[in-house]
PDB file of N, CA, C and O in Angstrom:
ATOM      1  N   MET A   1     134.689  73.169 -49.402  1.00  0.00           N
ATOM      2  CA  MET A   1     133.292  73.674 -49.446  1.00  0.00           C
ATOM      3  C   MET A   1     132.033  73.242 -48.525  1.00  0.00           C
ATOM      4  O   MET A   1     131.255  73.891 -47.825  1.00  0.00           O
ATOM      5  N   ASN A   2     132.202  71.491 -48.907  1.00  0.00           N
ATOM      6  CA  ASN A   2     131.193  70.182 -48.534  1.00  0.00           C
ATOM      7  C   ASN A   2     131.429  70.912 -46.748  1.00  0.00           C
ATOM      8  O   ASN A   2     130.556  71.356 -46.002  1.00  0.00           O
ATOM      9  N   VAL A   3     132.701  70.817 -46.546  1.00  0.00           N
ATOM     10  CA  VAL A   3     132.738  70.562 -45.326  1.00  0.00           C
ATOM     11  C   VAL A   3     132.676  71.501 -44.140  1.00  0.00           C
ATOM     12  O   VAL A   3     133.049  71.367 -42.974  1.00  0.00           O
ATOM     13  N   LEU A   4     132.053  72.554 -44.834  1.00  0.00           N
ATOM     14  CA  LEU A   4     131.611  73.741 -43.674  1.00  0.00           C
ATOM     15  C   LEU A   4     129.661  73.866 -43.635  1.00  0.00           C
ATOM     16  O   LEU A   4     128.866  74.544 -42.985  1.00  0.00           O
ATOM     17  N   ILE A   5     129.540  72.799 -44.717  1.00  0.00           N
ATOM     18  CA  ILE A   5     128.009  72.449 -44.283  1.00  0.00           C
ATOM     19  C   ILE A   5     127.805  71.908 -43.254  1.00  0.00           C
ATOM     20  O   ILE A   5     126.721  71.835 -42.676  1.00  0.00           O
ATOM     21  N   TYR A   6     128.962  71.414 -42.870  1.00  0.00           N
ATOM     22  CA  TYR A   6     128.889  69.896 -41.886  1.00  0.00           C
ATOM     23  C   TYR A   6     129.490  70.411 -40.814  1.00  0.00           C
ATOM     24  O   TYR A   6     129.050  69.990 -39.745  1.00  0.00           O
ATOM     25  N   LEU A   7     130.825  71.610 -40.729  1.00  0.00           N
ATOM     26  CA  LEU A   7     130.942  72.410 -39.465  1.00  0.00           C
ATOM     27  C   LEU A   7     129.779  73.656 -38.896  1.00  0.00           C
ATOM     28  O   LEU A   7     129.324  73.799 -37.761  1.00  0.00           O
ATOM     29  N   LEU A   8     129.604  74.192 -39.728  1.00  0.00           N
ATOM     30  CA  LEU A   8     129.641  75.166 -39.299  1.00  0.00           C
ATOM     31  C   LEU A   8     127.911  74.991 -38.414  1.00  0.00           C
ATOM     32  O   LEU A   8     127.613  75.899 -37.637  1.00  0.00           O
ATOM     33  N   PRO A   9     127.072  74.014 -38.578  1.00  0.00           N
ATOM     34  CA  PRO A   9     125.914  73.651 -37.823  1.00  0.00           C
ATOM     35  C   PRO A   9     126.502  73.086 -36.442  1.00  0.00           C
ATOM     36  O   PRO A   9     126.089  73.506 -35.361  1.00  0.00           O
ATOM     37  N   MET A  10     127.334  72.264 -36.535  1.00  0.00           N
ATOM     38  CA  MET A  10     127.802  71.335 -35.341  1.00  0.00           C
ATOM     39  C   MET A  10     128.663  72.790 -34.441  1.00  0.00           C
ATOM     40  O   MET A  10     128.641  72.609 -33.224  1.00  0.00           O
ATOM     41  N   ALA A  11     129.342  74.067 -34.853  1.00  0.00           N
ATOM     42  CA  ALA A  11     129.752  74.534 -34.442  1.00  0.00           C
ATOM     43  C   ALA A  11     129.206  75.635 -33.655  1.00  0.00           C
ATOM     44  O   ALA A  11     129.733  76.192 -32.692  1.00  0.00           O
ATOM     45  N   LEU A  12     128.030  75.882 -34.220  1.00  0.00           N
ATOM     46  CA  LEU A  12     126.803  76.898 -33.757  1.00  0.00           C
ATOM     47  C   LEU A  12     126.210  75.892 -32.690  1.00  0.00           C
ATOM     48  O   LEU A  12     126.309  76.285 -31.527  1.00  0.00           O
ATOM     49  N   GLY A  13     125.665  74.776 -32.866  1.00  0.00           N
ATOM     50  CA  GLY A  13     124.736  74.131 -31.860  1.00  0.00           C
ATOM     51  C   GLY A  13     125.814  73.792 -30.526  1.00  0.00           C
ATOM     52  O   GLY A  13     125.356  73.697 -29.387  1.00  0.00           O
ATOM     53  N   LEU A  14     127.513  73.598 -30.855  1.00  0.00           N
ATOM     54  CA  LEU A  14     128.205  73.347 -29.464  1.00  0.00           C
ATOM     55  C   LEU A  14     128.039  74.582 -28.760  1.00  0.00           C
ATOM     56  O   LEU A  14     127.398  74.639 -27.711  1.00  0.00           O
ATOM     57  N   GLY A  15     128.581  75.558 -29.284  1.00  0.00           N
ATOM     58  CA  GLY A  15     127.913  77.002 -28.722  1.00  0.00           C
ATOM     59  C   GLY A  15     127.384  77.682 -28.271  1.00  0.00           C
ATOM     60  O   GLY A  15     127.646  78.718 -27.659  1.00  0.00           O
ATOM     61  N   LEU A  16     125.803  76.724 -28.744  1.00  0.00           N
ATOM     62  CA  LEU A  16     124.599  77.020 -27.967  1.00  0.00           C
ATOM     63  C   LEU A  16     124.262  75.968 -27.013  1.00  0.00           C
ATOM     64  O   LEU A  16     123.297  76.152 -26.271  1.00  0.00           O
ATOM     65  N   ALA A  17     124.962  74.844 -26.938  1.00  0.00           N
ATOM     66  CA  ALA A  17     124.945  74.119 -26.103  1.00  0.00           C
ATOM     67  C   ALA A  17     125.581  74.523 -24.737  1.00  0.00           C
ATOM     68  O   ALA A  17     125.085  74.336 -23.626  1.00  0.00           O
ATOM     69  N   GLY A  18     126.824  75.136 -25.044  1.00  0.00           N
ATOM     70  CA  GLY A  18     127.891  75.917 -23.903  1.00  0.00           C
ATOM     71  C   GLY A  18     127.123  76.861 -23.413  1.00  0.00           C
ATOM     72  O   GLY A  18     127.118  76.998 -22.190  1.00  0.00           O
ATOM     73  N   LEU A  19     126.463  77.558 -24.073  1.00  0.00           N
ATOM     74  CA  LEU A  19     125.647  79.190 -23.470  1.00  0.00           C
ATOM     75  C   LEU A  19     124.504  78.815 -22.855  1.00  0.00           C
ATOM     76  O   LEU A  19     124.055  79.426 -21.885  1.00  0.00           O
ATOM     77  N   LEU A  20     123.873  77.637 -23.447  1.00  0.00           N
ATOM     78  CA  LEU A  20     123.117  76.700 -22.000  1.00  0.00           C
ATOM     79  C   LEU A  20     122.974  76.103 -20.596  1.00  0.00           C
ATOM     80  O   LEU A  20     122.118  76.198 -19.716  1.00  0.00           O
ATOM     81  N   ALA A  21     124.468  75.270 -20.755  1.00  0.00           N
ATOM     82  CA  ALA A  21     125.233  75.240 -19.622  1.00  0.00           C
ATOM     83  C   ALA A  21     125.572  76.242 -18.800  1.00  0.00           C
ATOM     84  O   ALA A  21     125.883  76.266 -17.609  1.00  0.00           O
ATOM     85  N   PHE A  22     125.480  76.943 -19.504  1.00  0.00           N
ATOM     86  CA  PHE A  22     126.167  78.453 -18.384  1.00  0.00           C
ATOM     87  C   PHE A  22     125.495  79.254 -17.782  1.00  0.00           C
ATOM     88  O   PHE A  22     125.743  79.831 -16.723  1.00  0.00           O
ATOM     89  N   LEU A  23     124.091  79.353 -18.838  1.00  0.00           N
ATOM     90  CA  LEU A  23     122.715  80.031 -17.798  1.00  0.00           C
ATOM     91  C   LEU A  23     122.103  78.686 -16.360  1.00  0.00           C
ATOM     92  O   LEU A  23     121.418  78.884 -15.356  1.00  0.00           O
ATOM     93  N   TRP A  24     122.613  77.652 -16.793  1.00  0.00           N
ATOM     94  CA  TRP A  24     121.902  76.993 -16.110  1.00  0.00           C
ATOM     95  C   TRP A  24     122.680  76.900 -14.452  1.00  0.00           C
ATOM     96  O   TRP A  24     122.105  76.713 -13.380  1.00  0.00           O
ATOM     97  N   SER A  25     123.805  77.053 -14.649  1.00  0.00           N
ATOM     98  CA  SER A  25     124.182  76.737 -13.677  1.00  0.00           C
ATOM     99  C   SER A  25     123.889  77.896 -13.054  1.00  0.00           C
ATOM    100  O   SER A  25     123.367  77.973 -11.941  1.00  0.00           O
ATOM    101  N   LEU A  26     124.364  79.241 -14.075  1.00  0.00           N
ATOM    102  CA  LEU A  26     123.954  80.268 -12.945  1.00  0.00           C
ATOM    103  C   LEU A  26     122.627  80.372 -12.154  1.00  0.00           C
ATOM    104  O   LEU A  26     122.585  80.920 -11.053  1.00  0.00           O
ATOM    105  N   ARG A  27     121.423  79.766 -12.824  1.00  0.00           N
ATOM    106  CA  ARG A  27     120.317  79.781 -12.524  1.00  0.00           C
ATOM    107  C   ARG A  27     120.081  78.929 -11.118  1.00  0.00           C
ATOM    108  O   ARG A  27     119.352  79.469 -10.287  1.00  0.00           O
ATOM    109  N   THR A  28     120.756  77.390 -10.736  1.00  0.00           N
ATOM    110  CA  THR A  28     121.175  76.501 -10.246  1.00  0.00           C
ATOM    111  C   THR A  28     121.819  77.174  -8.886  1.00  0.00           C
ATOM    112  O   THR A  28     121.537  76.849  -7.732  1.00  0.00           O
ATOM    113  N   GLY A  29     122.677  78.110  -9.268  1.00  0.00           N
ATOM    114  CA  GLY A  29     123.493  78.646  -8.222  1.00  0.00           C
ATOM    115  C   GLY A  29     124.824  78.337  -7.619  1.00  0.00           C
ATOM    116  O   GLY A  29     125.300  78.560  -6.506  1.00  0.00           O
ATOM    117  N   GLN A  30     125.277  77.760  -8.690  1.00  0.00           N
ATOM    118  CA  GLN A  30     126.441  77.156  -8.764  1.00  0.00           C
ATOM    119  C   GLN A  30     127.598  78.030  -9.070  1.00  0.00           C
ATOM    120  O   GLN A  30     128.626  77.401  -9.318  1.00  0.00           O
ATOM    121  N   TYR A  31     127.698  79.415  -9.118  1.00  0.00           N
ATOM    122  CA  TYR A  31     128.337  80.665  -8.458  1.00  0.00           C
ATOM    123  C   TYR A  31     128.015  81.431  -7.265  1.00  0.00           C
ATOM    124  O   TYR A  31     128.948  82.220  -7.115  1.00  0.00           O
ATOM    125  N   ASP A  32     127.155  81.590  -6.341  1.00  0.00           N
ATOM    126  CA  ASP A  32     127.103  82.018  -4.689  1.00  0.00           C
ATOM    127  C   ASP A  32     127.734  81.935  -4.287  1.00  0.00           C
ATOM    128  O   ASP A  32     128.143  82.999  -3.824  1.00  0.00           O
ATOM    129  N   ASP A  33     128.720  80.481  -3.896  1.00  0.00           N
ATOM    130  CA  ASP A  33     129.356  80.769  -2.495  1.00  0.00           C
ATOM    131  C   ASP A  33     131.355  80.751  -3.460  1.00  0.00           C
ATOM    132  O   ASP A  33     132.026  79.719  -3.456  1.00  0.00           O
ATOM    133  N   MET A  34     131.741  81.757  -3.970  1.00  0.00           N
ATOM    134  CA  MET A  34     132.743  81.155  -4.443  1.00  0.00           C
ATOM    135  C   MET A  34     134.019  81.124  -3.105  1.00  0.00           C
ATOM    136  O   MET A  34     135.155  80.680  -3.272  1.00  0.00           O
ATOM    137  N   GLU A  35     133.534  81.660  -1.909  1.00  0.00           N
ATOM    138  CA  GLU A  35     135.051  82.112  -1.118  1.00  0.00           C
ATOM    139  C   GLU A  35     134.772  80.873  -0.165  1.00  0.00           C
ATOM    140  O   GLU A  35     135.699  80.581   0.590  1.00  0.00           O
ATOM    141  N   GLY A  36     133.600  80.092  -0.099  1.00  0.00           N
ATOM    142  CA  GLY A  36     133.596  78.928   0.614  1.00  0.00           C
ATOM    143  C   GLY A  36     134.123  78.326   0.607  1.00  0.00           C
ATOM    144  O   GLY A  36     134.764  77.964   1.594  1.00  0.00           O
ATOM    145  N   ALA A  37     134.197  77.776  -0.648  1.00  0.00           N
ATOM    146  CA  ALA A  37     135.030  76.052  -1.756  1.00  0.00           C
ATOM    147  C   ALA A  37     136.078  76.623  -1.251  1.00  0.00           C
ATOM    148  O   ALA A  37     136.252  76.075  -0.162  1.00  0.00           O
ATOM    149  N   ALA A  38     137.172  77.702  -1.479  1.00  0.00           N
ATOM    150  CA  ALA A  38     138.341  78.086  -1.228  1.00  0.00           C
ATOM    151  C   ALA A  38     138.577  77.992   0.484  1.00  0.00           C
ATOM    152  O   ALA A  38     139.670  77.630   0.918  1.00  0.00           O
ATOM    153  N   ILE A  39     137.953  78.192   0.991  1.00  0.00           N
ATOM    154  CA  ILE A  39     138.311  78.332   2.422  1.00  0.00           C
ATOM    155  C   ILE A  39     138.340  76.442   2.683  1.00  0.00           C
ATOM    156  O   ILE A  39     139.268  75.776   3.140  1.00  0.00           O
ATOM    157  N   ARG A  40     137.393  76.113   2.349  1.00  0.00           N
ATOM    158  CA  ARG A  40     137.075  74.377   2.917  1.00  0.00           C
ATOM    159  C   ARG A  40     138.121  73.946   1.806  1.00  0.00           C
ATOM    160  O   ARG A  40     137.747  72.877   1.325  1.00  0.00           O
ATOM    161  N   VAL A  41     139.117  74.325   1.316  1.00  0.00           N
ATOM    162  CA  VAL A  41     140.110  73.540   0.739  1.00  0.00           C
ATOM    163  C   VAL A  41     141.301  73.337   1.626  1.00  0.00           C
ATOM    164  O   VAL A  41     142.158  72.470   1.453  1.00  0.00           O
ATOM    165  N   LEU A  42     141.270  74.266   2.641  1.00  0.00           N
ATOM    166  CA  LEU A  42     142.533  74.779   3.389  1.00  0.00           C
ATOM    167  C   LEU A  42     141.975  74.092   4.869  1.00  0.00           C
ATOM    168  O   LEU A  42     142.756  73.859   5.791  1.00  0.00           O
ATOM    169  N   SER A  43     140.729  73.850   4.935  1.00  0.00           N
ATOM    170  CA  SER A  43     140.409  73.198   6.407  1.00  0.00           C
ATOM    171  C   SER A  43     140.806  71.496   6.742  1.00  0.00           C
ATOM    172  O   SER A  43     140.529  70.493   6.083  1.00  0.00           O
ATOM    173  N   ASP A  44     141.480  71.626   7.898  1.00  0.00           N
ATOM    174  CA  ASP A  44     142.042  70.004   8.000  1.00  0.00           C
ATOM    175  C   ASP A  44     140.714  69.394   8.644  1.00  0.00           C
ATOM    176  O   ASP A  44     141.080  69.213   9.806  1.00  0.00           O
ATOM    177  N   ASP A  45     139.915  69.139   8.599  1.00  0.00           N
ATOM    178  CA  ASP A  45     138.541  68.301   8.766  1.00  0.00           C
ATOM    179  C   ASP A  45     138.525  66.992   8.649  1.00  0.00           C
ATOM    180  O   ASP A  45     138.109  66.258   9.545  1.00  0.00           O
ATOM    181  N   ASP A  46     139.049  66.515   7.359  1.00  0.00           N
ATOM    182  CA  ASP A  46     139.303  65.180   7.231  1.00  0.00           C
ATOM    183  C   ASP A  46     140.658  64.353   8.106  1.00  0.00           C
ATOM    184  O   ASP A  46     140.873  63.161   7.887  1.00  0.00           O
ATOM    185  N   LEU A  47     141.236  64.895   8.780  1.00  0.00           N
ATOM    186  CA  LEU A  47     142.841  64.659   9.774  1.00  0.00           C
ATOM    187  C   LEU A  47     142.076  64.157  10.945  1.00  0.00           C
ATOM    188  O   LEU A  47     141.274  64.670  11.726  1.00  0.00           O
ATOM    189  N   ARG A  48     142.444  63.325  10.841  1.00  0.00           N
ATOM    190  CA  ARG A  48     141.914  61.670  12.367  1.00  0.00           C
ATOM    191  C   ARG A  48     142.821  63.268  13.386  1.00  0.00           C
ATOM    192  O   ARG A  48     143.525  64.109  12.827  1.00  0.00           O
ATOM    193  N   ARG A  49     142.594  63.251  14.425  1.00  0.00           N
ATOM    194  CA  ARG A  49     142.862  63.909  15.718  1.00  0.00           C
ATOM    195  C   ARG A  49     143.992  62.905  16.777  1.00  0.00           C
ATOM    196  O   ARG A  49     143.592  61.829  17.220  1.00  0.00           O
ATOM    197  N   GLN A  50     145.401  63.424  17.088  1.00  0.00           N
ATOM    198  CA  GLN A  50     145.674  62.075  17.885  1.00  0.00           C
ATOM    199  C   GLN A  50     145.507  62.391  19.047  1.00  0.00           C
ATOM    200  O   GLN A  50     145.959  63.499  19.337  1.00  0.00           O
ATOM    201  N   PRO A  51     144.774  61.549  20.243  1.00  0.00           N
ATOM    202  CA  PRO A  51     145.102  61.533  21.081  1.00  0.00           C
ATOM    203  C   PRO A  51     145.600  62.043  22.510  1.00  0.00           C
ATOM    204  O   PRO A  51     146.014  61.237  23.344  1.00  0.00           O
TER     205      PRO A  51
END
């Protein structure tokens, strides 16, 4: 039962840290361009062109 004294605050702290990280990512615009990242993966800009 003494373990709950340590685990409960740690679980709440980690949950709060995850929530704050998610809210920070929303505020800084991490999810604004979801389609652009999918298209950039498919582009061949890094390949050298043959003369």
